[in-house]
C-alpha positions as protocol buffer text, in pm:
chain_id: "A"
residue {
  index: 1
  type: UNK
  ca { x: 0 y: 0 z: 0 }
}
residue {
  index: 2
  type: UNK
  ca { x: 127 y: 343 z: -92 }
}
residue {
  index: 3
  type: UNK
  ca { x: 104 y: 633 z: 152 }
}
residue {
  index: 4
  type: UNK
  ca { x: 101 y: 1007 z: 91 }
}
residue {
  index: 5
  type: UNK
  ca { x: 185 y: 1273 z: 345 }
}
residue {
  index: 6
  type: UNK
  ca { x: 88 y: 1635 z: 381 }
}
residue {
  index: 7
  type: UNK
  ca { x: 346 y: 1815 z: 588 }
}
residue {
  index: 8
  type: UNK
  ca { x: 412 y: 2160 z: 732 }
}
residue {
  index: 9
  type: UNK
  ca { x: 757 y: 2305 z: 784 }
}
residue {
  index: 10
  type: UNK
  ca { x: 837 y: 2598 z: 1010 }
}
residue {
  index: 11
  type: UNK
  ca { x: 1109 y: 2808 z: 850 }
}
residue {
  index: 12
  type: UNK
  ca { x: 1378 y: 2998 z: 1039 }
}
residue {
  index: 13
  type: UNK
  ca { x: 1207 y: 3330 z: 957 }
}
residue {
  index: 14
  type: UNK
  ca { x: 872 y: 3217 z: 1101 }
}
residue {
  index: 15
  type: UNK
  ca { x: 706 y: 3145 z: 766 }
}
residue {
  index: 16
  type: UNK
  ca { x: 543 y: 2808 z: 710 }
}
residue {
  index: 17
  type: UNK
  ca { x: 566 y: 2582 z: 408 }
}
residue {
  index: 18
  type: UNK
  ca { x: 309 y: 2316 z: 324 }
}
residue {
  index: 19
  type: UNK
  ca { x: 377 y: 2029 z: 89 }
}
residue {
  index: 20
  type: UNK
  ca { x: 288 y: 1676 z: -13 }
}
residue {
  index: 21
  type: UNK
  ca { x: 520 y: 1378 z: -56 }
}
residue {
  index: 22
  type: UNK
  ca { x: 544 y: 1001 z: -53 }
}
residue {
  index: 23
  type: UNK
  ca { x: 854 y: 1012 z: 170 }
}
residue {
  index: 24
  type: UNK
  ca { x: 862 y: 1269 z: 449 }
}
residue {
  index: 25
  type: UNK
  ca { x: 1220 y: 1198 z: 557 }
}
residue {
  index: 26
  type: UNK
  ca { x: 1361 y: 1232 z: 206 }
}
residue {
  index: 27
  type: UNK
  ca { x: 1159 y: 1546 z: 133 }
}
residue {
  index: 28
  type: UNK
  ca { x: 1253 y: 1708 z: 465 }
}
residue {
  index: 29
  type: UNK
  ca { x: 1621 y: 1642 z: 395 }
}
residue {
  index: 30
  type: UNK
  ca { x: 1586 y: 1797 z: 49 }
}
residue {
  index: 31
  type: UNK
  ca { x: 1443 y: 2113 z: 206 }
}
residue {
  index: 32
  type: UNK
  ca { x: 1705 y: 2117 z: 482 }
}
residue {
  index: 33
  type: UNK
  ca { x: 1997 y: 2056 z: 244 }
}
residue {
  index: 34
  type: UNK
  ca { x: 1882 y: 2326 z: 1 }
}
residue {
  index: 35
  type: UNK
  ca { x: 1858 y: 2098 z: -301 }
}
residue {
  index: 36
  type: UNK
  ca { x: 1677 y: 2362 z: -507 }
}
residue {
  index: 37
  type: UNK
  ca { x: 1803 y: 2723 z: -490 }
}
residue {
  index: 38
  type: UNK
  ca { x: 1469 y: 2843 z: -632 }
}
residue {
  index: 39
  type: UNK
  ca { x: 1264 y: 2672 z: -361 }
}
residue {
  index: 40
  type: UNK
  ca { x: 1063 y: 2875 z: -110 }
}
residue {
  index: 41
  type: UNK
  ca { x: 1256 y: 2722 z: 178 }
}
residue {
  index: 42
  type: UNK
  ca { x: 1606 y: 2767 z: 34 }
}
residue {
  index: 43
  type: UNK
  ca { x: 1680 y: 3103 z: 201 }
}
residue {
  index: 44
  type: UNK
  ca { x: 1464 y: 3020 z: 503 }
}
residue {
  index: 45
  type: UNK
  ca { x: 1671 y: 2732 z: 637 }
}
residue {
  index: 46
  type: UNK
  ca { x: 1699 y: 2566 z: 874 }
}
residue {
  index: 47
  type: UNK
  ca { x: 1346 y: 2430 z: 865 }
}
residue {
  index: 48
  type: UNK
  ca { x: 1163 y: 2225 z: 1123 }
}
residue {
  index: 49
  type: UNK
  ca { x: 900 y: 1960 z: 1050 }
}
residue {
  index: 50
  type: UNK
  ca { x: 606 y: 2053 z: 1271 }
}
residue {
  index: 51
  type: UNK
  ca { x: 321 y: 1851 z: 1122 }
}
residue {
  index: 52
  type: UNK
  ca { x: 254 y: 1550 z: 903 }
}
residue {
  index: 53
  type: UNK
  ca { x: -67 y: 1368 z: 815 }
}
residue {
  index: 54
  type: UNK
  ca { x: -78 y: 1032 z: 639 }
}
residue {
  index: 55
  type: UNK
  ca { x: -323 y: 949 z: 360 }
}
residue {
  index: 56
  type: UNK
  ca { x: -382 y: 636 z: 155 }
}
residue {
  index: 57
  type: UNK
  ca { x: -567 y: 826 z: -119 }
}
residue {
  index: 58
  type: UNK
  ca { x: -356 y: 1075 z: -315 }
}
residue {
  index: 59
  type: UNK
  ca { x: -663 y: 1281 z: -407 }
}
residue {
  index: 60
  type: UNK
  ca { x: -751 y: 1327 z: -39 }
}
residue {
  index: 61
  type: UNK
  ca { x: -393 y: 1430 z: 32 }
}
residue {
  index: 62
  type: UNK
  ca { x: -395 y: 1684 z: -252 }
}
residue {
  index: 63
  type: UNK
  ca { x: -729 y: 1820 z: -136 }
}
residue {
  index: 64
  type: UNK
  ca { x: -604 y: 1863 z: 222 }
}
residue {
  index: 65
  type: UNK
  ca { x: -277 y: 2023 z: 109 }
}
residue {
  index: 66
  type: UNK
  ca { x: -459 y: 2278 z: -108 }
}
residue {
  index: 67
  type: UNK
  ca { x: -700 y: 2352 z: 176 }
}
residue {
  index: 68
  type: UNK
  ca { x: -438 y: 2421 z: 442 }
}
residue {
  index: 69
  type: UNK
  ca { x: -213 y: 2618 z: 204 }
}
residue {
  index: 70
  type: UNK
  ca { x: -485 y: 2885 z: 217 }
}
residue {
  index: 71
  type: UNK
  ca { x: -480 y: 2899 z: 597 }
}
residue {
  index: 72
  type: UNK
  ca { x: -300 y: 3161 z: 801 }
}
residue {
  index: 73
  type: UNK
  ca { x: 26 y: 3072 z: 971 }
}
residue {
  index: 74
  type: UNK
  ca { x: -155 y: 3098 z: 1306 }
}
residue {
  index: 75
  type: UNK
  ca { x: -407 y: 2834 z: 1201 }
}
residue {
  index: 76
  type: UNK
  ca { x: -132 y: 2604 z: 1066 }
}
residue {
  index: 77
  type: UNK
  ca { x: 64 y: 2637 z: 1391 }
}
residue {
  index: 78
  type: UNK
  ca { x: -251 y: 2557 z: 1591 }
}
residue {
  index: 79
  type: UNK
  ca { x: -297 y: 2241 z: 1384 }
}
residue {
  index: 80
  type: UNK
  ca { x: 65 y: 2143 z: 1440 }
}
residue {
  index: 81
  type: UNK
  ca { x: 37 y: 2206 z: 1814 }
}
residue {
  index: 82
  type: UNK
  ca { x: -284 y: 2007 z: 1849 }
}
residue {
  index: 83
  type: UNK
  ca { x: -486 y: 2319 z: 1934 }
}
residue {
  index: 84
  type: UNK
  ca { x: -685 y: 2331 z: 1613 }
}
residue {
  index: 85
  type: UNK
  ca { x: -1022 y: 2287 z: 1784 }
}
residue {
  index: 86
  type: UNK
  ca { x: -956 y: 2605 z: 1984 }
}
residue {
  index: 87
  type: UNK
  ca { x: -981 y: 2826 z: 1675 }
}
C-alpha cells in the first residue's frame, strides 16, 4: 500500500511551508539541504518539521494540502500544536 503525506515546515524566519510527498524523511532532507536554490525554503533554512498527516488516497492528500495552504500561519501552527479545535 502506498502512503502520501501532507506536511508543514516551520522556517527559520517564522514562515510556514506546506507540501505533499510520498517520503517525508527524504523530502525534509531535500528542504534542509537546500537541493533547489529556487525553492521557497532555500533562504529560510533551517526548517523544522512541525506537522505530518498520512493518507492512503492521493486525491484526499492533494485536497487537504490545497485547503491548508490557504490557511493563516496561526491556524497552521494551531494544527501542528494540536490546538486546532480552539480556533
